[in-house]
C-alpha positions in Angstrom: 3.6 3.6 -10.6 5.4 6.6 -12.0 4.2 10.2 -11.5 0.5 9.8 -11.4 -0.9 13.1 -12.5 -4.5 14.4 -12.3 -5.5 17.9 -12.2 -9.2 18.5 -12.1 -11.6 16.9 -9.6 -12.9 13.8 -11.4 -16.7 13.9 -11.9 -18.5 10.6 -11.5 -20.3 9.3 -14.5 -19.4 12.3 -16.7 -19.2 11.5 -20.5 -15.6 11.5 -21.6 -14.3 12.5 -25.0 -13.1 9.7 -27.3 -15.3 7.2 -25.6 -15.9 4.2 -27.9 -19.3 3.0 -28.6 -20.4 -0.5 -27.7 -18.5 -3.1 -29.8 -15.6 -0.8 -30.5 -12.4 -2.8 -30.8 -9.7 -2.4 -28.1 -7.5 -0.8 -30.7 -9.5 2.4 -30.3 -8.8 4.4 -27.2 -11.2 2.9 -24.6 -12.5 5.4 -22.1 -12.9 3.8 -18.8 -13.5 5.2 -15.4 -11.6 2.3 -13.8 -9.6 -0.1 -15.8 -6.6 -1.7 -14.1 -5.4 -4.9 -12.7 -6.4 -4.8 -9.1 -3.7 -4.3 -6.5 -3.0 -7.6 -4.9 -3.7 -8.0 -1.2 -0.6 -6.8 0.6 0.6 -9.4 3.0 2.9 -9.2 6.0 6.3 -10.9 5.6 7.4 -13.7 7.9 4.4 -16.0 7.5 5.1 -19.6 8.1 3.0 -22.4 9.4 -0.8 -22.7 9.0 -3.0 -23.4 12.0 -6.6 -24.4 12.6 -9.7 -23.6 10.7 -11.8 -20.5 11.2 -15.5 -20.0 10.6 -16.3 -17.9 7.6 -19.5 -15.7 7.9 -22.3 -17.1 6.0 -23.3 -15.3 2.8 -26.8 -14.7 4.2 -25.6 -13.4 7.6 -27.7 -10.5 8.8 -26.1 -7.1 8.0 -26.5 -4.2 10.4 -27.9 -1.1 8.8 -26.4 2.1 10.1 -27.3 5.7 9.4 -24.3 7.5 8.2 -24.0 11.3 8.0 -23.3 12.3 4.4 -20.5 14.9 3.8 -20.4 17.3 0.9 -17.9 15.1 -0.9 -20.3 12.2 -0.6 -23.4 14.0 -1.7 -25.4 11.9 -4.2 -25.3 12.8 -7.9 -28.9 13.3 -9.2 -30.1 11.2 -12.1 -33.2 11.7 -14.2 -34.4 8.1 -13.7 -33.6 5.1 -11.6 -33.4 2.0 -13.7 -34.7 -1.4 -12.7 -31.7 -3.8 -12.7 -32.4 -7.0 -14.4 -28.8 -8.3 -13.9 -26.1 -7.7 -11.3 -24.4 -4.4 -11.8 -20.6 -5.1 -12.1 -18.6 -2.0 -11.3 -15.0 -2.6 -12.2 -12.7 -0.2 -10.5 -9.0 0.8 -10.1 -8.2 0.5 -6.5 -7.3 3.8 -4.8 -8.3 5.9 -7.7 -10.4 9.1 -7.2 -11.9 8.8 -10.6 -13.1 5.3 -9.9 -14.4 6.3 -6.5 -16.5 9.1 -8.0 -17.8 6.9 -10.7 -18.8 4.2 -8.2 -20.7 6.8 -6.2 -22.5 8.1 -9.2 -23.4 4.6 -10.4 -24.8 3.6 -7.0 -26.8 6.8 -6.8 -28.2 6.1 -10.3 -28.9 2.4 -9.9 -30.0 2.3 -6.2 -29.1 -1.5 -5.8 -30.8 -3.6 -3.2 -27.4 -4.8 -1.9 -23.7 -4.0 -2.4 -21.0 -6.7 -2.7 -17.4 -5.6 -2.4 -14.2 -7.4 -3.1 -12.7 -8.1 0.3 -12.4 -10.8 3.0 -15.8 -12.0 4.3 -14.5 -12.2 7.8 -14.6 -8.4 7.8 -18.3 -8.3 7.3 -18.9 -7.9 11.0 -16.6 -4.9 11.1 -18.3 -3.0 8.3 -20.7 -1.0 10.6 -17.7 0.6 12.2 -17.1 2.4 9.0 -20.0 4.7 10.0 -18.5 5.5 13.4 -17.5 9.2 13.7 -14.1 8.1 15.1 -13.3 6.1 11.9 -11.2 8.3 9.7 -9.4 6.9 6.7 -6.9 5.8 5.6 -7.5 2.6 7.5 -7.0 -1.1 6.7 -8.5 -4.4 7.5 -5.9 -6.5 9.3 -6.2 -10.3 9.2 -3.7 -12.5 11.0 -3.5 -16.1 12.0 -4.3 -16.7 15.6 -1.5 -19.1 16.2 1.0 -17.2 14.1 0.3 -13.4 14.1 3.2 -12.8 11.8 1.2 -14.5 9.1 -1.0 -11.5 8.3 -2.5 -9.4 5.4 -3.8 -5.9 5.1 -6.6 -4.5 2.9 -5.9 -0.7 2.9 -8.7 1.8 2.2 -8.3 5.5 1.7 -11.0 8.2 1.5 -10.7 8.0 -2.3 -10.8 4.2 -2.5 -13.9 3.0 -4.5 -14.5 0.2 -2.0 -14.6 2.7 0.9 -17.0 4.9 -1.0 -19.2 1.9 -1.7 -19.2 0.9 2.0 -20.1 4.4 3.1 -22.8 4.7 0.5 -24.4 1.4 1.5 -24.4 2.3 5.2 -25.8 5.7 4.6 -28.7 4.4 2.5 -29.4 1.4 4.7 -28.4 -1.1 2.0 -26.9 -4.5 3.0 -23.2 -4.6 2.2 -20.9 -7.6 2.2 -17.4 -8.7 1.3 -17.2 -11.6 -1.2 -13.5 -12.2 -1.9 -11.7 -15.4 -0.9 -11.8 -15.6 2.9 -8.6 -14.7 4.8 -8.7 -18.2 6.4 -7.7 -19.5 3.0 -5.6 -16.7 1.6 -3.3 -16.7 4.6 -3.0 -20.5 4.5 -2.1 -20.4 0.8 1.2 -18.6 1.5 4.4 -20.6 1.3 7.1 -20.4 4.0 8.7 -17.4 2.2 5.6 -15.4 2.8 4.6 -15.6 -0.9 1.2 -16.7 -2.2 1.1 -20.1 -3.7 -1.5 -20.9 -6.3 -3.7 -23.8 -5.4 -3.7 -26.7 -7.8 -7.1 -28.3 -8.7 -7.3 -32.0 -7.9 -6.6 -34.1 -11.0 -6.2 -37.8 -11.3 -2.6 -38.9 -11.8 -3.4 -40.6 -15.1 -5.1 -37.5 -16.4 -2.6 -35.0 -15.2 -1.5 -32.8 -18.2 2.0 -31.7 -18.7 3.0 -28.5 -16.9 2.1 -25.6 -19.2 4.3 -22.6 -19.5 3.5 -19.9 -17.0 1.4 -17.0 -18.3 3.4 -13.8 -18.2 2.1 -11.1 -15.9 0.1 -8.4 -17.7 -0.7 -4.9 -16.7 -4.1 -4.0 -18.3 -3.5 -0.3 -18.1 -0.2 -0.6 -19.9 -1.8 -2.7 -22.7 -4.6 -0.2 -23.2 -2.2 2.7 -23.1 0.1 1.2 -25.7 -2.9 0.4 -27.9 -3.8 4.1 -27.7 -0.3 5.2 -28.6 0.9 6.2 -25.2 4.3 5.2 -23.8 3.4 6.0 -20.2 0.3 4.1 -18.9 -0.2 6.5 -16.0 -0.3 9.5 -18.3 -2.9 7.8 -20.5 -5.0 6.9 -17.5 -5.0 10.4 -16.2 -5.7 11.9 -19.6 -8.7 9.8 -20.3 -10.1 9.5 -16.8 -8.8 11.8 -14.1 -8.5 14.9 -16.3 -11.8 14.8 -18.1 -14.5 17.3 -17.1 -18.2 16.6 -17.6 -19.7 17.2 -21.0 -23.0 18.4 -19.6 -24.4 19.7 -16.4 -24.4 17.1 -13.6 -28.1 17.6 -12.9 -29.0 16.6 -16.5 -27.1 13.4 -16.5 -29.1 10.2 -16.9 -28.5 6.8 -15.2 -27.2 5.5 -18.5 -24.5 8.3 -18.4 -23.4 7.1 -15.0 -23.2 3.4 -16.0 -21.7 3.8 -19.5 -18.0 4.0 -18.4 -18.3 0.6 -16.6 -19.9 -1.0 -19.7 -17.0 0.3 -21.8 -14.5 -1.0 -19.2 -16.1 -4.4 -19.1 -15.8 -4.7 -22.8 -12.1 -3.7 -22.7 -11.3 -6.2 -19.9 -13.2 -9.0 -21.7 -11.0 -8.5 -24.7 -7.8 -8.5 -22.5 -8.9 -11.7 -20.6 -9.5 -13.4 -23.9 -6.0 -12.5 -25.1 -4.0 -13.0 -21.8 -6.0 -15.5 -19.8 -5.4 -15.1 -16.1 -2.7 -12.5 -16.8 0.0 -14.4 -14.8 -2.2 -14.7 -11.7 -3.3 -18.3 -11.4 -4.8 -17.8 -8.0 -7.4 -15.4 -9.4 -9.4 -18.4 -10.7 -10.0 -19.6 -7.1 -10.9 -16.1 -5.9 -13.3 -15.5 -8.8 -15.0 -18.9 -8.2 -15.6 -17.9 -4.6 -17.0 -14.5 -5.7 -19.3 -16.1 -8.2 -20.7 -18.4 -5.4 -21.3 -15.4 -3.2 -22.9 -13.5 -6.0 -25.3 -16.4 -6.6 -26.2 -16.4 -2.9 -26.9 -12.7 -2.9 -29.1 -12.9 -6.0 -31.2 -15.6 -4.4 -31.7 -13.3 -1.3 -32.0 -9.8 -3.0 -32.8 -10.6 -6.6 -30.9 -9.3 -9.5 -30.7 -5.8 -8.2 -27.3 -6.1 -6.6 -24.1 -4.2 -7.3 -20.6 -5.6 -7.2 -17.6 -3.4 -6.7 -14.4 -5.3 -7.6 -11.2 -5.0 -9.5 -11.9 -4.4 -13.2 -9.8 -7.4 -14.1 -12.4 -9.7 -12.4 -15.5 -8.3 -14.2 -15.3 -10.7 -17.2 -14.9 -13.7 -14.8 -17.9 -12.7 -12.7 -20.0 -12.2 -15.8 -19.1 -15.7 -17.1 -21.8 -18.3 -16.8 -20.4 -21.3 -14.9 -22.0 -24.1 -12.9 -22.0 -24.1 -9.1 -20.4 -27.5 -9.1 -17.5 -26.2 -11.2 -16.9 -23.3 -8.9 -17.0 -25.5 -5.8 -14.5 -27.9 -7.4 -12.0 -25.1 -7.6 -12.4 -24.4 -3.9 -12.2 -28.0 -2.8 -9.2 -28.9 -0.6 -8.1 -25.4 0.1 -5.9 -25.1 3.3 -7.3 -23.2 6.2 -5.9 -21.3 9.2 -7.8 -19.8 12.1 -7.8 -16.0 11.7 -8.8 -12.9 13.5 -9.6 -9.5 11.9 -9.9 -5.9 12.9 -9.5 -2.3 11.7 -6.2 -0.6 12.1 -5.0 2.9 11.2 -3.1 3.3 7.9 -1.0 6.1 6.5 -0.6 7.9 3.2 3.1 7.0 3.3 2.3 3.3 3.3 -0.1 3.8 0.4 2.8 5.3 -1.5 5.1 2.2 -1.0 5.4 -0.4 -3.7 6.7 -3.1 -1.4 5.9 -4.4 2.1 2.4 -3.3 3.0 2.1 -0.5 0.6 -0.6 -0.2 -2.1 1.7 1.2 -4.7 0.4 4.7 -5.5 2.9 7.5 -5.7 0.8 10.5 -4.7 -1.9 9.6 -2.2 -1.9 13.2 -0.8 -2.6 14.5 -4.3 -5.3 12.0 -5.0 -6.9 12.8 -1.7 -6.9 16.5 -2.6 -8.5 15.8 -6.0 -11.2 13.7 -4.4 -12.0 16.2 -1.6 -11.7 19.5 -3.6 -15.2 20.8 -4.4 -14.0 22.9 -7.3 -10.8 24.6 -8.7 -8.5 21.8 -7.6 -5.4 23.4 -9.2 -5.9 26.8 -7.5 -6.6 25.1 -4.1 -3.5 22.9 -4.5 -1.3 25.9 -5.2 -2.7 27.6 -2.1 -1.8 24.5 0.0 1.7 24.6 -1.4 2.1 28.3 -0.6 0.9 27.8 2.9 3.4 25.0 3.5 6.3 27.1 2.1 5.2 30.1 4.3 5.3 27.8 7.3 9.0 27.1 6.4 9.7 30.9 6.3 9.9 31.1 2.6 8.6 34.2 0.9 5.5 33.2 -1.2 2.9 35.8 -2.1 -0.5 35.6 -3.7 1.1 36.7 -7.0 3.2 33.6 -6.9 0.1 31.4 -6.6 -1.6 33.2 -9.5 1.5 32.9 -11.7 2.0 29.2 -10.8 -1.6 28.4 -11.8 -1.2 30.2 -15.1 2.1 28.4 -15.8 0.6 25.0 -14.9 -2.3 25.5 -17.3 0.1 26.7 -20.1 2.3 23.7 -19.7 -0.8 21.4 -19.9 -1.8 23.1 -23.2 1.7 22.8 -24.6 1.9 19.1 -23.7 -1.5 18.4 -25.2 -3.1 17.4 -21.9 -6.8 18.0 -21.1 -5.9 19.7 -17.8 -2.9 20.4 -15.7 -1.8 17.4 -13.7 0.7 16.7 -10.9 3.6 16.9 -13.4 2.6 20.3 -14.6 1.8 21.7 -11.2 5.2 20.4 -9.9 7.1 22.1 -12.7 5.2 25.3 -12.1 5.9 25.2 -8.4 9.6 24.6 -9.0 9.9 27.5 -11.4 7.7 30.1 -9.6 7.7 29.3 -5.9 11.0 27.4 -5.4 13.1 29.5 -7.8 14.3 26.4 -9.6 15.5 24.6 -6.4 14.6 21.0 -5.7 15.2 21.3 -1.9 11.8 22.9 -1.1 10.2 20.7 -3.8 11.3 17.6 -1.8 9.4 19.1 1.2 6.3 19.5 -0.9 6.6 16.0 -2.2 6.9 14.6 1.3 4.3 16.7 3.1 1.7 17.2 0.4 2.1 14.9 -2.6 2.5 11.9 -0.3 1.3 13.3 3.0 1.7 12.3 6.6 -2.0 11.5 7.3 -2.6 8.8 9.9 -6.0 7.2 10.1 -8.0 6.6 13.2 -10.2 3.7 14.3 -12.9 3.7 17.0 -12.2 2.3 20.4 -14.9 -0.3 19.8 -12.9 -2.0 17.1 -11.7 -5.5 18.1 -8.1 -5.6 19.4 -5.9 -8.0 21.3 -5.6 -7.2 25.1 -2.0 -6.1 24.6 -3.1 -3.5 22.1 -5.7 -2.1 24.4 -3.2 -1.9 27.3 -0.8 -0.1 24.9 -3.5 2.3 23.9 -4.3 3.1 27.5 -0.6 3.7 28.3 -0.3 6.0 25.3 -3.2 8.1 26.5 -2.1 8.2 30.1 1.4 9.2 29.2 0.2 11.6 26.4 2.2 9.8 23.7 0.0 10.0 20.7 1.0 7.7 17.7 1.8 9.8 14.7 2.9 9.0 11.2 5.3 12.0 11.1 8.6 11.3 12.7 9.3 13.4 15.8 11.9 13.6 18.5 11.1 13.9 22.2 13.4 14.7 25.1 12.8 13.0 28.4 13.9 14.1 31.9 14.1 10.9 33.9 13.7 12.8 37.2 10.1 13.5 36.2 7.8 10.6 36.8 5.9 11.0 33.5 9.0 11.1 31.5 10.5 8.1 33.4 7.3 6.1 32.7 7.5 7.1 29.0 11.1 5.8 28.9 10.1 2.5 30.5 7.2 2.1 28.0 9.4 2.6 25.0 12.1 0.3 26.2 9.5 -2.4 27.0 8.1 -2.1 23.5 11.6 -2.4 22.0 12.1 -5.6 24.1 8.9 -6.9 22.5 10.1 -6.1 19.0 7.6 -3.2 18.6 9.9 -0.5 17.2 7.8 2.6 17.8 10.7 4.6 19.2 14.4 4.6 18.6 16.9 6.1 21.0 18.5 9.2 19.6 21.6 11.1 20.6 20.7 13.4 23.4 21.8 17.0 23.5 22.7 16.4 27.1 25.4 14.1 28.4 23.5 13.6 31.7 22.4 10.1 32.7 19.0 11.5 33.6 18.2 12.7 30.1 17.1 10.7 27.0 16.0 11.5 23.5 13.8 9.3 21.3 12.7 9.4 17.7 9.0 8.3 17.4 7.2 7.2 14.3 4.1 4.9 14.2 3.9 2.5 11.2 0.9 0.4 10.4 2.7 -2.9 10.6 3.4 -2.3 14.2 -0.1 -3.6 14.8 1.1 -6.9 13.6 4.1 -6.8 15.9 1.7 -6.0 18.8 -0.4 -9.0 17.9 2.7 -11.2 17.8 3.8 -9.9 21.2 0.4 -10.7 22.6 1.5 -14.3 23.2 3.7 -13.1 26.0 1.0 -11.4 28.1 -2.0 -9.1 28.2 -0.2 -6.0 29.4 3.0 -4.4 28.1 4.8 -4.9 31.4 3.8 -8.6 31.8 4.6 -9.4 28.2 8.0 -7.7 28.4 8.8 -9.5 31.7 7.8 -12.9 30.2 9.8 -12.4 27.1 12.9 -11.2 29.0 12.8 -14.3 31.2 12.5 -16.5 28.1 15.4 -14.8 26.4 17.6 -15.1 29.5 17.0 -18.8 29.6 17.6 -19.3 25.9 20.7 -17.1 25.6 23.9 -18.8 24.7 26.3 -15.9 24.7 27.3 -13.9 27.7 27.0 -10.6 25.9 23.4 -11.4 25.1 22.6 -11.8 28.8 24.4 -8.7 29.8 22.6 -6.7 27.1 19.3 -8.1 28.3 20.1 -7.2 31.9 20.8 -3.6 30.8 17.6 -3.6 28.9 15.6 -4.9 31.9 17.0 -2.1 34.1 16.1 0.5 31.4 12.6 -0.9 31.1 12.0 -1.2 34.8 11.3 -4.9 34.7 12.1 -5.7 38.3 10.3 -9.1 38.2 12.5 -10.3 35.4 15.8 -9.3 36.9 16.2 -12.3 39.3 15.9 -14.7 36.4 18.2 -12.6 34.2 20.8 -12.2 37.0 20.9 -16.0 37.6 21.4 -16.7 33.9 24.1 -14.0 33.9 26.0 -15.5 36.8 25.8 -19.0 35.2 27.0 -17.8 31.9 29.8 -15.7 33.4 31.1 -18.7 35.4 31.3 -21.0 32.4 32.6 -18.5 29.8 36.4 -18.4 29.7 36.8 -16.4 26.4 38.4 -13.1 27.2 36.7 -11.5 24.2 33.3 -12.6 25.4 34.0 -11.2 28.9 35.2 -7.9 27.4 32.1 -7.6 25.3 29.9 -8.3 28.3 31.5 -5.9 30.9 30.6 -2.5 29.3 26.9 -3.3 29.4 27.1 -4.3 33.0 29.0 -1.1 33.9 26.4 1.1 32.1 23.7 -0.7 34.0 25.2 0.2 37.3 24.7 3.8 36.5 20.9 3.5 36.6 20.7 2.6 40.3 20.1 6.2 41.3 18.5 7.7 38.2 15.9 5.0 37.9 15.7 3.9 41.5 16.6 0.3 40.8 18.8 -2.0 42.9 22.0 -3.0 41.2 23.9 -4.6 44.0 23.9 -8.1 42.4 25.1 -6.6 39.1 28.1 -5.0 40.9 29.4 -8.3 42.2 29.1 -10.0 38.8 30.8 -7.0 37.0 33.6 -7.0 39.5 34.2 -10.8 38.9 34.2 -10.3 35.1 36.7 -7.5 35.4 39.1 -9.6 37.6 38.9 -12.4 35.0 39.6 -10.0 32.2 42.7 -8.7 34.0 44.1 -12.2 34.4 43.3 -13.4 30.8 43.9 -10.3 28.7 47.8 -10.4 28.4 48.0 -13.9 26.9 45.1 -13.1 24.6 47.0 -10.1 23.0 49.8 -12.2 21.4 49.8 -13.7 17.9 47.1 -11.5 16.5 46.6 -10.5 12.9 45.6 -6.9 11.9 41.8 -7.6 12.1 42.1 -9.4 15.4 44.2 -6.6 16.9 41.7 -4.0 15.8 38.8 -6.0 17.4 40.7 -6.4 20.6 41.6 -2.8 20.7 38.0 -1.8 20.6 37.3 -4.3 23.4 40.1 -2.8 25.5 38.6 0.6 25.1 35.3 -0.7 26.3 36.8 -2.4 29.3 38.8 0.7 30.2 35.7 2.8 30.3 33.7 0.1 32.1 36.4 -0.2 34.8 36.4 3.6 35.2 32.7 3.4 35.9 33.0 0.4 38.3 35.8 2.1 40.2 33.6 5.2 40.7 31.8 3.5 43.6 28.2 2.5 44.5 26.7 5.8 43.4 28.1 6.5 40.0 25.1 8.4 38.8 25.2 10.6 41.9 28.9 11.2 41.5 28.4 12.1 37.9 25.6 14.5 38.9 27.8 16.1 41.5 30.8 16.2 39.2 29.5 18.4 36.4 26.6 20.6 35.3 25.2 21.7 32.0 25.2 25.2 30.7 21.7 25.7 32.0 22.6 24.6 35.5 21.3 21.0 35.3 23.7 18.3 36.2 25.4 16.0 33.6 27.5 12.9 33.9 31.3 13.1 34.0 33.3 11.9 31.0 34.4 8.3 31.3 37.9 7.4 32.1 40.1 7.3 29.1 38.6 10.3 27.3 41.6 12.4 28.0 39.7 14.9 30.2 40.5 14.0 33.8 43.1 12.2 35.8 42.4 9.9 38.8 43.7 12.6 41.1 41.3 15.2 39.6 38.4 12.8 39.9 39.2 12.1 43.5 39.4 15.9 44.2 35.9 16.3 42.7 34.5 13.4 44.6 35.8 14.8 47.9 34.5 18.2 47.1 30.9 17.0 46.8 30.0 14.1 49.1 27.0 11.9 48.2 24.6 9.8 50.2 26.3 6.6 49.1 29.8 7.8 50.2 30.4 9.2 53.6 32.2 12.5 53.8 36.0 11.9 53.7 35.7 8.5 52.0 36.2 7.8 48.3 33.6 6.0 46.4 36.0 3.2 45.5 36.3 2.4 49.2 32.5 1.8 49.3 32.4 -0.8 46.5 33.6 -4.4 45.9 35.8 -3.0 43.1 38.4 -1.5 45.4 41.8 -1.6 43.8 40.4 -2.6 40.4 41.7 0.4 38.7 45.2 -0.3 39.9 45.1 -3.9 38.7 43.9 -2.7 35.4 46.7 -0.1 35.1 49.2 -2.9 35.8 47.7 -5.0 33.0 48.0 -2.0 30.6 51.7 -1.6 31.6 52.3 -5.2 30.7 50.7 -4.7 27.3 52.6 -1.5 26.7 56.0 -3.1 27.4 55.7 -6.5 25.7 57.2 -6.8 22.2 55.1 -9.9 21.5 51.9 -7.8 21.7 50.6 -6.3 18.5 51.7 -2.7 17.9 48.2 -1.4 17.7 47.4 -2.7 21.2 50.8 -1.6 22.7 50.2 1.9 21.4 46.6 2.0 22.7 47.7 0.8 26.2 50.3 3.5 26.3 47.8 6.1 25.4 45.3 4.9 28.1 47.9 5.0 30.7 49.0 8.5 29.7 45.4 9.8 29.8 44.9 8.3 33.3 48.1 9.7 34.7 49.6 6.2 35.0 52.5 7.3 32.8 54.5 10.6 32.7 55.2 12.3 29.4 58.8 11.2 29.7 57.8 7.6 30.0 55.4 7.9 27.1 58.1 9.5 25.0 60.5 6.6 25.9 57.9 4.0 24.9 57.2 5.8 21.6 60.9 6.1 20.9 61.3 2.3 21.4 58.3 1.6 19.2 59.6 3.9 16.4 63.2 2.9 16.6 64.9 1.9 13.3 64.9 -1.8 14.2 61.1 -1.9 14.3 59.4 -2.9 11.1 57.6 0.2 9.5 54.2 -1.5 9.5 54.5 -2.3 13.2 55.5 1.2 14.0 52.6 2.6 12.0 50.2 0.3 13.9 51.7 1.6 17.2 51.1 5.2 16.1 47.5 4.3 15.1 46.9 2.8 18.5 48.4 5.8 20.3 46.8 8.7 18.6 43.9 7.0 16.7 40.6 5.6 17.7 39.7 8.1 20.4 39.1 11.8 20.8 42.0 14.0 21.6 44.7 12.0 19.8 45.6 14.8 17.5 45.6 17.4 20.2 48.1 15.3 22.2 50.6 15.7 19.3 49.7 19.4 19.0 50.4 20.2 22.7 53.4 17.9 23.1 56.0 18.7 20.4 58.4 16.1 21.7 55.9 13.3 20.8 55.3 15.0 17.4 59.0 15.2 16.8 59.4 11.5 17.4 56.6 10.8 14.9 58.1 13.2 12.4 61.6 11.8 12.8 60.4 8.3 12.3 58.3 9.2 9.3 61.1 10.9 7.5 63.3 7.9 8.1 61.0 5.3 6.6 62.7 3.7 3.6 61.1 4.5 0.2 60.4 0.9 -0.6 58.3 0.4 2.6 56.7 3.9 2.7 53.8 2.8 0.5 53.1 -0.1 2.9 52.6 2.2 5.9 50.9 5.1 4.1 47.3 3.6 4.3 47.7 3.1 8.0 48.9 6.7 8.5 46.1 8.1 6.3 43.5 6.2 8.3 44.9 7.5 11.6 45.3 11.1 10.7 42.1 11.4 8.6 40.2 10.9 11.8 41.5 14.1 13.3 39.5 17.3 13.2 40.3 19.7 10.2 41.7 22.3 12.6 43.9 19.7 14.3 45.3 18.5 11.0 46.0 22.1 9.9 47.8 22.8 13.1 49.9 19.7 12.8 50.8 20.7 9.3 52.0 24.1 10.4 54.1 22.5 13.2 55.6 20.1 10.7 56.4 22.9 8.3 58.0 25.0 11.0 60.4 22.2 11.7 61.5 20.2 14.8 61.1 21.8 18.3 64.2 23.0 20.2 66.1 20.2 21.9 65.4 21.7 25.3 61.6 21.6 24.8 59.8 19.3 27.1 57.4 19.0 29.9 59.7 20.3 32.6 58.3 23.8 32.3 61.4 25.4 30.7 60.5 26.4 27.1 58.0 24.7 24.8 58.9 27.0 21.9 55.3 26.7 20.6 53.3 29.9 19.8 50.6 30.5 22.3 52.3 28.6 25.2 54.3 30.2 28.0 57.7 28.9 29.2 56.1 27.2 32.2 53.1 26.9 34.5 51.8 30.2 36.0 50.4 29.0 39.3 48.9 32.3 40.2 46.8 32.5 37.1 45.8 28.8 37.5 44.7 29.5 41.1 42.5 32.3 39.9 40.7 30.1 37.5 40.1 27.2 39.9 37.1 28.6 41.8 35.3 29.2 38.5 36.0 25.7 37.3 34.5 24.3 40.6 31.4 26.3 40.1 31.0 25.1 36.5 31.8 21.5 37.1 30.5 20.8 40.6 28.1 23.6 41.4 30.0 24.2 44.7 32.7 26.5 45.8 36.4 25.5 45.7 37.8 23.8 48.8 39.7 27.0 49.7 36.5 29.1 49.6 34.6 26.5 51.6 37.2 26.5 54.3 37.3 30.2 54.4 
């Protein structure tokens, strides 16, 4: 629905201008307090197979009467006389409309029915008394799901301004029996096809009498039809002008019961005309629903007499008023499929009410509608005050004068546009012009925070819930992780027990498919810090119900699902990722099963690509042994075996590759290189990382992985020797304490083979050369020699360009390498200027892709160096003369020695070896 606008607080039962008298044709503007096709029940996707039958509460089941405290917004509207109902009072409404909600309350106050019947699933009747619980705060929703297939589910959302919610609260407050009378969820869930859509039931007809398939009735929107009849091109604008924006014509205390009921009579007449013209309006399943509602209405009339009120979608009013036989209605319900269901209350959000797909109810401005319903008076002034408060919280200068001027402008715009009162469109335009100075940036904040809103409802603890949901709720309270509709980011320090428990809970929920939290990029690079983005969505209750088949607690359910996934996994990378997840989630009971599956898959998988995909996850998992206090000895042996097999099988796998295959293998080589760097760090990589570096605030962080261009093996060894750890005795390197001894050397030998083989793709040869250079396995002279060979005139230009991309692209620091080594830059420059004109266009895309990844400052510096011209012939790495501004002719050892103690303090938190010995 587009830009719903309503400005003044709707007053229930107030006479409205242009209201047609009884019998007025639809061509005259019909004034209705609620006239729209009801919003269909929003159902969860993924529904599939039906299950067993459930028991539907009987229509004459006893109803608990609960005393409900009445708020100011729910205060009854006085009427001069209470009529005696001689027929059921049919109150047709527009779902989630504040005008309909106020009209319903006024009508109930005026008629005082003996019972209230509401369009909704009868299984929810036992849950209705919870609406009077002080802990129940809308928006909330009734959730029904199939017992054997929780993914087959449906929601019935209710907001504070929903007419159904108002009717429920009124009935409970006045001790009046209240029931749901719509088609039971046991049938509505079973009527869904495998795609999750609703299938219309077909009445049983003998084959010889079966008529030809009629053409489907086109879907009709009653509000649009009425708006077009009245001369409006926007149905929402018409609805707001004739309903939401109309003020009472007389004082509320002097209104009669007839005044309160008149809008519903006009609405019923309009809907009757529409049903005569459009039939079922493109909703064939409505005939079944309406037949069931008529049966329930008959039952209520036998029990309570004619003094019953029915609150339902306005579209159904003519069908409920139609006289039919009980046998005919039962015939429509015959043979309906069934599925065993369960139902409960769940919190809902305004954001979900604003969504047109999924579980949303399809209203654009639930926050605005909630404001209109709750505002006692002066809704525009109060709204502008809310807007000003929000903008002030965001440090924008908004004064009282801004509020006054915005109200005046909104009212002026409404008068110029011929509207009864200022609505959301006028208030938005006024806020943009006066408070936002014409900018849409703060206006987007207002739309998100106020017009839609971030309200999350609450349900009482006594509401039914699956055991897994109760355990999750207990964990949330124990760990002080309150579900919120507004997305927020939390930072966890895994050295603290509470934060570690929070991390385990979030990872376990992710394993169960409950996406409450998503890992976020942390501001720290330490292995003991994590960041998460949390946001609770209503459909997560369905995910919790689905996960309940695995266990009654979060830990037991996650353990059972991890074991099942390990046994069912077919790819080695799936098992390694699962092993990593189990370590993060602290699922010690699942690890033996996962490790056995991992060992079995690793022994049978001979594909180097699969092994390369699996190794990084194992190497990362080994880092959690110290931070999360988990034993990773078994993982270390499996990882070492995978690394050995990769070293043997990688060289043959790097030949005969096309461009896409070479790029995929290049990424895998990068991952294996980083993984082997972690494996070679020893049994206590997390401790070594902690000892190797610190954050700016003095807290330790992990060291950069090998291959990042920041440290050589010699420097890493020096750091490890400077700060001994518990896992590595003083004087021994961490590599000597692990089963991966010598693995780095074997990997370096493999990279040398790849760098020197002409049959290997240029992208991989260039990448292998770069990795060796970063690790100190190649000198600059050797790297320059390999580059010279790769860029020689005999090499096809496309192969040479691919080599350059592998050497300086795909990793941080590639551009800086050319900046600081002019000999390599000169080789690239010489080769580039010698590329023939007819092949230059072929290599240009590769070069653009490579150099566009560099930082702007690096590209600018490279351009200045290229413009200056080639470096002197004697420039090199021998310490003579680089000829580059900002660099001296050689290494100043005295200045380097002066910096070393400071670097040790920054990186290791300990004094330099020379100071320690002194």
